[in-house]
Every structure is written in C-alpha cells, then in structure tokens.
KOLFI-405894 format. One record per residue: residue number from 1; residue in one letter; x, y, z of N, C-alpha, C, O in turn. Coordinates in steps of 0.2 Angstrom, whole numbers, padded with zeros to 4 digits. Layout:
REM KOLFI-405894
+-----+-----+-------+-------+-------+-------+-------+-------+-------+-------+-------+-------+-------+-------+
:   n : res :  n_xx :  n_yy :  n_zz : ca_xx : ca_yy : ca_zz :  c_xx :  c_yy :  c_zz :  o_xx :  o_yy :  o_zz :
+-----+-----+-------+-------+-------+-------+-------+-------+-------+-------+-------+-------+-------+-------+
: NUM :   A :     X :     Y :     Z :     X :     Y :     Z :     X :     Y :     Z :     X :     Y :     Z :
...
+-----+-----+-------+-------+-------+-------+-------+-------+-------+-------+-------+-------+-------+-------+
//
This chain:
REM KOLFI-405894
+-----+-----+-------+-------+-------+-------+-------+-------+-------+-------+-------+-------+-------+-------+
:   n : res :  n_xx :  n_yy :  n_zz : ca_xx : ca_yy : ca_zz :  c_xx :  c_yy :  c_zz :  o_xx :  o_yy :  o_zz :
+-----+-----+-------+-------+-------+-------+-------+-------+-------+-------+-------+-------+-------+-------+
:   1 :   M : -0094 :  0661 :  0427 : -0092 :  0660 :  0420 : -0084 :  0662 :  0420 : -0082 :  0667 :  0423 :
:   2 :   Y : -0081 :  0658 :  0417 : -0073 :  0660 :  0416 : -0072 :  0665 :  0410 : -0076 :  0666 :  0406 :
:   3 :   E : -0067 :  0668 :  0411 : -0065 :  0673 :  0406 : -0061 :  0670 :  0400 : -0056 :  0667 :  0402 :
:   4 :   M : -0063 :  0672 :  0394 : -0059 :  0669 :  0389 : -0054 :  0673 :  0386 : -0055 :  0679 :  0385 :
:   5 :   K : -0048 :  0670 :  0386 : -0042 :  0674 :  0383 : -0041 :  0673 :  0376 : -0040 :  0678 :  0372 :
:   6 :   R : -0041 :  0667 :  0373 : -0040 :  0666 :  0366 : -0047 :  0663 :  0364 : -0049 :  0658 :  0367 :
:   7 :   L : -0050 :  0665 :  0358 : -0056 :  0662 :  0356 : -0055 :  0656 :  0352 : -0059 :  0651 :  0352 :
:   8 :   G : -0049 :  0655 :  0349 : -0048 :  0649 :  0345 : -0048 :  0642 :  0348 : -0051 :  0637 :  0346 :
:   9 :   R : -0044 :  0642 :  0354 : -0043 :  0635 :  0357 : -0044 :  0635 :  0364 : -0041 :  0631 :  0368 :
:  10 :   D : -0049 :  0639 :  0366 : -0051 :  0638 :  0373 : -0054 :  0632 :  0375 : -0058 :  0629 :  0371 :
:  11 :   I : -0053 :  0630 :  0381 : -0056 :  0624 :  0384 : -0059 :  0625 :  0390 : -0056 :  0629 :  0394 :
:  12 :   I : -0065 :  0623 :  0391 : -0069 :  0624 :  0397 : -0065 :  0621 :  0403 : -0064 :  0615 :  0403 :
:  13 :   P : -0063 :  0625 :  0409 : -0059 :  0622 :  0414 : -0063 :  0618 :  0419 : -0061 :  0614 :  0422 :
:  14 :   T : -0070 :  0620 :  0420 : -0074 :  0617 :  0426 : -0081 :  0616 :  0423 : -0083 :  0618 :  0418 :
:  15 :   G : -0084 :  0612 :  0427 : -0092 :  0611 :  0425 : -0093 :  0604 :  0421 : -0089 :  0600 :  0420 :
:  16 :   K : -0099 :  0604 :  0419 : -0102 :  0598 :  0415 : -0098 :  0597 :  0409 : -0097 :  0592 :  0407 :
:  17 :   R : -0096 :  0603 :  0406 : -0093 :  0602 :  0399 : -0085 :  0603 :  0400 : -0082 :  0605 :  0395 :
:  18 :   K : -0082 :  0601 :  0405 : -0075 :  0602 :  0407 : -0071 :  0598 :  0401 : -0073 :  0592 :  0400 :
:  19 :   G : -0066 :  0602 :  0399 : -0062 :  0599 :  0394 : -0064 :  0599 :  0386 : -0061 :  0598 :  0382 :
:  20 :   Q : -0070 :  0602 :  0386 : -0073 :  0603 :  0379 : -0072 :  0610 :  0377 : -0071 :  0615 :  0381 :
:  21 :   T : -0073 :  0611 :  0370 : -0072 :  0618 :  0368 : -0079 :  0622 :  0369 : -0084 :  0618 :  0369 :
:  22 :   P : -0079 :  0628 :  0370 : -0085 :  0632 :  0371 : -0090 :  0632 :  0365 : -0087 :  0632 :  0360 :
:  23 :   S : -0096 :  0633 :  0367 : -0101 :  0634 :  0361 : -0101 :  0641 :  0359 : -0098 :  0645 :  0362 :
:  24 :   V : -0104 :  0642 :  0353 : -0105 :  0649 :  0351 : -0108 :  0654 :  0356 : -0106 :  0659 :  0357 :
:  25 :   A : -0113 :  0651 :  0359 : -0117 :  0655 :  0364 : -0112 :  0657 :  0370 : -0113 :  0662 :  0372 :
:  26 :   S : -0108 :  0652 :  0372 : -0104 :  0653 :  0378 : -0099 :  0659 :  0376 : -0097 :  0663 :  0380 :
:  27 :   I : -0096 :  0659 :  0370 : -0091 :  0664 :  0367 : -0095 :  0670 :  0367 : -0092 :  0676 :  0369 :
:  28 :   Y : -0101 :  0671 :  0364 : -0105 :  0677 :  0364 : -0106 :  0680 :  0371 : -0105 :  0686 :  0372 :
:  29 :   R : -0108 :  0676 :  0376 : -0109 :  0678 :  0383 : -0103 :  0681 :  0386 : -0103 :  0686 :  0389 :
:  30 :   A : -0097 :  0677 :  0385 : -0091 :  0680 :  0387 : -0089 :  0686 :  0384 : -0087 :  0691 :  0388 :
:  31 :   L : -0090 :  0687 :  0378 : -0088 :  0694 :  0374 : -0093 :  0699 :  0377 : -0091 :  0705 :  0378 :
:  32 :   A : -0099 :  0698 :  0378 : -0104 :  0703 :  0380 : -0102 :  0705 :  0387 : -0103 :  0711 :  0388 :
:  33 :   G : -0101 :  0700 :  0391 : -0099 :  0702 :  0398 : -0093 :  0706 :  0398 : -0092 :  0711 :  0402 :
:  34 :   Y : -0088 :  0705 :  0394 : -0082 :  0709 :  0394 : -0083 :  0716 :  0391 : -0081 :  0720 :  0394 :
:  35 :   A : -0087 :  0716 :  0386 : -0089 :  0723 :  0384 : -0093 :  0727 :  0389 : -0092 :  0733 :  0389 :
:  36 :   K : -0097 :  0724 :  0393 : -0101 :  0727 :  0398 : -0096 :  0730 :  0403 : -0097 :  0735 :  0406 :
:  37 :   R : -0091 :  0726 :  0405 : -0087 :  0728 :  0411 : -0082 :  0733 :  0408 : -0081 :  0738 :  0412 :
:  38 :   E : -0080 :  0733 :  0402 : -0076 :  0739 :  0399 : -0080 :  0745 :  0398 : -0078 :  0751 :  0399 :
:  39 :   A : -0087 :  0745 :  0397 : -0091 :  0751 :  0395 : -0093 :  0754 :  0402 : -0094 :  0760 :  0402 :
:  40 :   Y : -0093 :  0750 :  0407 : -0096 :  0753 :  0414 : -0091 :  0751 :  0419 : -0093 :  0748 :  0424 :
:  41 :   P : -0085 :  0754 :  0419 : -0080 :  0752 :  0425 : -0083 :  0755 :  0432 : -0081 :  0752 :  0437 :
:  42 :   E : -0086 :  0760 :  0431 : -0088 :  0763 :  0438 : -0094 :  0759 :  0441 : -0094 :  0759 :  0447 :
:  43 :   A : -0098 :  0755 :  0437 : -0103 :  0751 :  0440 : -0099 :  0745 :  0443 : -0101 :  0743 :  0449 :
:  44 :   I : -0094 :  0743 :  0440 : -0090 :  0737 :  0443 : -0087 :  0739 :  0450 : -0087 :  0735 :  0455 :
:  45 :   E : -0084 :  0745 :  0450 : -0081 :  0748 :  0456 : -0086 :  0749 :  0462 : -0085 :  0747 :  0468 :
:  46 :   A : -0092 :  0751 :  0460 : -0097 :  0752 :  0465 : -0100 :  0745 :  0467 : -0101 :  0745 :  0473 :
:  47 :   A : -0100 :  0740 :  0463 : -0102 :  0734 :  0465 : -0097 :  0731 :  0470 : -0099 :  0728 :  0475 :
:  48 :   H : -0091 :  0732 :  0469 : -0086 :  0729 :  0473 : -0086 :  0733 :  0480 : -0085 :  0729 :  0485 :
:  49 :   A : -0087 :  0739 :  0480 : -0088 :  0743 :  0486 : -0094 :  0741 :  0490 : -0093 :  0740 :  0496 :
:  50 :   D : -0099 :  0740 :  0487 : -0105 :  0737 :  0490 : -0104 :  0730 :  0493 : -0106 :  0729 :  0499 :
:  51 :   F : -0101 :  0726 :  0490 : -0100 :  0719 :  0492 : -0095 :  0720 :  0498 : -0096 :  0716 :  0503 :
:  52 :   A : -0090 :  0724 :  0498 : -0085 :  0725 :  0504 : -0089 :  0727 :  0510 : -0088 :  0725 :  0515 :
:  53 :   A : -0094 :  0732 :  0509 : -0098 :  0735 :  0514 : -0102 :  0729 :  0517 : -0103 :  0729 :  0523 :
:  54 :   L : -0105 :  0725 :  0513 : -0109 :  0720 :  0516 : -0105 :  0715 :  0520 : -0108 :  0712 :  0525 :
:  55 :   Q : -0099 :  0713 :  0517 : -0095 :  0709 :  0521 : -0093 :  0711 :  0528 : -0092 :  0708 :  0532 :
:  56 :   N : -0092 :  0718 :  0529 : -0091 :  0721 :  0535 : -0097 :  0722 :  0539 : -0096 :  0725 :  0545 :
:  57 :   G : -0103 :  0720 :  0537 : -0109 :  0721 :  0541 : -0112 :  0728 :  0540 : -0117 :  0730 :  0544 :
:  58 :   E : -0110 :  0732 :  0535 : -0113 :  0738 :  0534 : -0118 :  0738 :  0528 : -0117 :  0733 :  0524 :
:  59 :   A : -0123 :  0742 :  0528 : -0128 :  0742 :  0523 : -0126 :  0748 :  0518 : -0125 :  0754 :  0520 :
:  60 :   P : -0124 :  0747 :  0512 : -0123 :  0752 :  0507 : -0129 :  0757 :  0506 : -0135 :  0754 :  0506 :
:  61 :   G : -0128 :  0763 :  0506 : -0133 :  0768 :  0505 : -0135 :  0768 :  0497 : -0132 :  0765 :  0493 :
:  62 :   P : -0141 :  0772 :  0496 : -0143 :  0773 :  0489 : -0138 :  0777 :  0485 : -0134 :  0781 :  0488 :
:  63 :   R : -0138 :  0776 :  0479 : -0133 :  0780 :  0474 : -0138 :  0785 :  0470 : -0143 :  0783 :  0468 :
:  64 :   L : -0135 :  0790 :  0469 : -0138 :  0795 :  0465 : -0137 :  0793 :  0457 : -0132 :  0791 :  0455 :
:  65 :   A : -0142 :  0795 :  0454 : -0142 :  0793 :  0446 : -0137 :  0797 :  0443 : -0133 :  0794 :  0439 :
:  66 :   F : -0136 :  0803 :  0445 : -0131 :  0807 :  0442 : -0127 :  0810 :  0448 : -0129 :  0815 :  0452 :
:  67 :   P : -0121 :  0807 :  0449 : -0117 :  0809 :  0456 : -0116 :  0816 :  0457 : -0115 :  0819 :  0462 :
:  68 :   G : -0115 :  0820 :  0451 : -0114 :  0827 :  0452 : -0120 :  0832 :  0453 : -0119 :  0838 :  0454 :
:  69 :   Q : -0126 :  0829 :  0453 : -0132 :  0832 :  0453 : -0135 :  0831 :  0460 : -0135 :  0825 :  0462 :
:  70 :   V : -0139 :  0836 :  0463 : -0142 :  0835 :  0469 : -0150 :  0833 :  0467 : -0153 :  0837 :  0463 :
:  71 :   S : -0152 :  0828 :  0470 : -0159 :  0826 :  0469 : -0164 :  0830 :  0473 : -0162 :  0832 :  0479 :
:  72 :   L : -0170 :  0831 :  0471 : -0175 :  0835 :  0475 : -0179 :  0830 :  0479 : -0183 :  0833 :  0483 :
+-----+-----+-------+-------+-------+-------+-------+-------+-------+-------+-------+-------+-------+-------+
//
C-alpha cells in the first residue's frame, strides 16, 4: 500500500486502479496504518531488525513481553 501525503487530490500510482482517486476505504486503511506506525515505533524497529537478521541467515530470538522484566 502506498503512503498518502495529501488526502484531497491523491492518485493511485500503481495497480488495477492506477490513475484513479482512492476510495474512502483506501484512505481509512492508509490513515489507520499511519496511526499504528506512529503509536508503536518500537514494533517497526523490531520488525526491521528481524527482517535484517533473516536476510543474513540468522534466526531472530524470542522477544520478552516487557523488556525490562525477567520472565520465569
């Protein structure tokens, strides 16, 4: 999904609806995705680190639910 910068006059750059304006549902999905990335930046960083580890042939380890806490 492409990231929407201006809501009023955006045009879909690729895909089946190329050149058309996005639907209300597409705008909602874009805004929800943006809000999720802003709310959980640490999750985005962890996902990028895991992806980089997979690209290097490494297996990422499990993550603690609360990083400062030791699990039993």
